[in-house]
C-alpha positions, 0 to 999 in steps of 0.5 A: 955184445962187444960194445957192452963188454967194453963198457963192462971193462970201463973203457967204453961207453954203452951204444953209440956215442954219436947217436946218443949226442945226436938224438939229444942234439935234436930234441935241444934244437927242437925245444929251443925253437919252441922255447923262442917262439914261447918267448915272443910274448913274454911282455910282462911279469906275469907272462914270464913268471906265470905264462900269462896264466894261459894254460889250462888244466890238462896242459898244466897237469902234463907240465906238472907231471913233467916238473916232477918226474925228474931224473930220480923217477926215471934213472933212480927209482929204476936203479934203486929198484933193481938193486933193492927191490921192494924197498926201492918202490917205496921211493915211487909209493912215498911220492905218488901219495904226496900228491894227495896232500898237494890236491887236497890241503894246498893247490887251489887255496895256494892258486887263489891267495897268491900271485907269482910266489910262494912268498905272496901267500905267506905274507898275505897277511903277515909283515911282508918284508921279513917273511918274503925274505924267509920265504925266498930263503927257503925256495933257494935252498930247496932249489939248490938240493933239488938241483943237486939231484938233477946235475948228478943225474947228467953226470951219471947218464954221461958217464955211462954213454961216453965211458967217462970214468966215475973219477974223472972230475974234469969230463964230468964237470964238462957235461954237467956244465953243458947241461947248465948253460942250456938250462939257463938258455932256457929261462932267460929266453922262455920264461914260465911259458917257453919251460912250460912248452919244453915241460909238456914235450918231455913228459910225453916223451917219457910217458912214451918211452916208459910205456915201449919199455915196459910193454916190451919186458912184459911181452918178453914174459908173456906179460905175465909180471910173476914170471918177471918178478921170479926171473929177477929173483933168480938172476940176483942171488946176491950183490957185492959193493964197492966197499966189498960188503956182500948183499944177499938178494933172491928172495929179497928182492920182493921182500921189505927190508932189503935196504932199511930193514938190517937194523932198528935205525935202518928202519927208523931212517926209513920212516924219515925217509917216508915222512919227507917224501909224502909230505915234502911235494906240497912245500916244493916252490916249483911245483907250486909255481905251476899252479898260477899258469892257470886262469881259474881254480878248477883249472888248478884242480883239474891240473893236480888230477892230471898229475896224479894219473899221469904220475901214477901210470909212470910209477908202476912203469918205474916198477917193471923197468927195475925189475926188468933191468935185475932180470934182463941186464947180463950180471943183473944188479952187480953189472947195475952197481959197477956201471959207470953211472952206479945204480943210475944206469938201469934203465939205459942198460935195460934199453940197450938190452932190449933194442941196442944202441937205437933204443939206448939212444932214444931213452937217453935223450929222454933222460936228458930232456927230462934233465933239462926240463927239471932244472929250467923249472926249478932255475925260474921258481928260484929266480922267480922268488929272488926277484919278486920277493927279495928285489921287488917286495924287501930291497925296492919296498915294493917300489920297482917296474916290471922290466927292472924285476924280470931282469933281476930274475934273469940275473939270478937264473945265471948266478943259479946255474952257476952254483948248480953246476959247481954243486953238481960236480960234488953229487955227481956219483950219488944216487939220485933218487936219494938226493931228491929225498934230502930236498923233499926233507927241506922243503916239507921242513921249512915251507909246509908248515908255515903254508899250512898253518897261514891258510888254515890257523887264524891266530898264526902270526909273522913271529910264527912264520919265521920260526918255523920257516927258518927253524925248519930249513936250519934244523934240516940243512944242519942235520942233512951236513952232518949225516951220513948222506954227507960223510962217514962211508964210502958212498956220501958225497965227501967219502974221505971225511967222517963227521957224521954225528947225526945217525939218519940218511934223511933228517924229515923225522925230525926237522918237519916236526920241529918246524911245525912246533917252532911255529906254534911256540913262535906264534905265541912269543910273538902274540903280543902283536894283534891278528889282523881279523879283517886279512884272515877273512879275506885270505880266507874268502880269496883262498876259498872262493877265488875272489880277487885273485888275478882272473880268477872265477868262483868256480 
């Protein structure tokens, strides 16, 4: 246990840095080979953006699970459960329930109506250029917030494994830059097809790794979940934060209110968080793009069903991972809070406690794979939206060669990667699940109202779409900037600053309803422009049957 003791003193990483990096390097080599092989078939824009619509429902479902089970799910939620118990698990519940919205309202209809991006759907019966520009703007902003979380996860993991101090900006910055460069390579070379295979490999490894730890932890307690929960309660009477605030744990780990029940404001904050989580998934551009990689509407539905099963199973695993870390890691929640990487270190510390340096190395490599795969998916979504919506259809007015469009997408991927690296350094010590919740709030505010109105409201027009997208996007981002998430406390992104005039840490409760309202108001304000009845009828038939979409059938 000398390594663990050293890590507790902050002078060394946990486990063997050489072994950790070797296992991670092996994964990178294998996936790069897969990406290069997949890239040989990237001949058209459809190949680059939508993998030639060649994946089956189960394959795409596993890839969606890979895209969705990000560093927030593996590192952030396990840490949130270890420290906040029941309230931490509410992240899992929100993330999972959100898929019902995606399955019932969005997946099949979106796949049938669009071609490559969300902008295809939103502009179908609107004025093309302004709506595509708005769609691209919201896609880029949502992707940026989600990338923040993944880059923060990379920094947290390396901080723990290599013993880089939390305040060592240069050390963490170098690590985040390496992750960013690998991400850019995946996207530039493999496109959507290569990225999808990386997601499938990563999702398989993640499910196996989480299952092994879950069975191991439950086996220690005779497969008695009550015994595990009781042990977590006994091992954690209280926890003291870096600011010196002591929080009573014990039985509170099993009851609601530990993180969000202390005051009326914190309960409202939780309601806001829950709304963002449940409604955000159906507006995430990198998830929506996945529905275009299958050939039929039937396969799109199968994709979501497979994804729900895999994601639901994983979130049950996360419950055991979180409480297992609280019960088995020496020092429990206090140790996890103080570790390099903070609460994001719960799962790696648990792996080290169970299987020593070997299991830690494997789990760490899987966590890195998780981060790499998700950022690759986000980057291709952002670059595709910029190239297809902004460059090809706004700047070039639809008069462009597919080769030029793909070239612009690749350039955009490099720019997005550089921005993600810079932003990741800023957000390096934040809880990842919390950062992802901000991305969900932006997606639910800017994208979901417009998608639903476009698909289901005949009268909805261009003015309504622009008001809804820009209004939801601007209000959400503005409220985040002036919230306690950015300034005003020791755990904020900018700890020394204090301009948190908006009290909620997640703005979903205000920005999401506002976006729905703006969509209605904008539609009536712009009502002097007649609705194209024929276009709406065409969109309705196409969304419900798939008739007219590329390679679509009416299954």
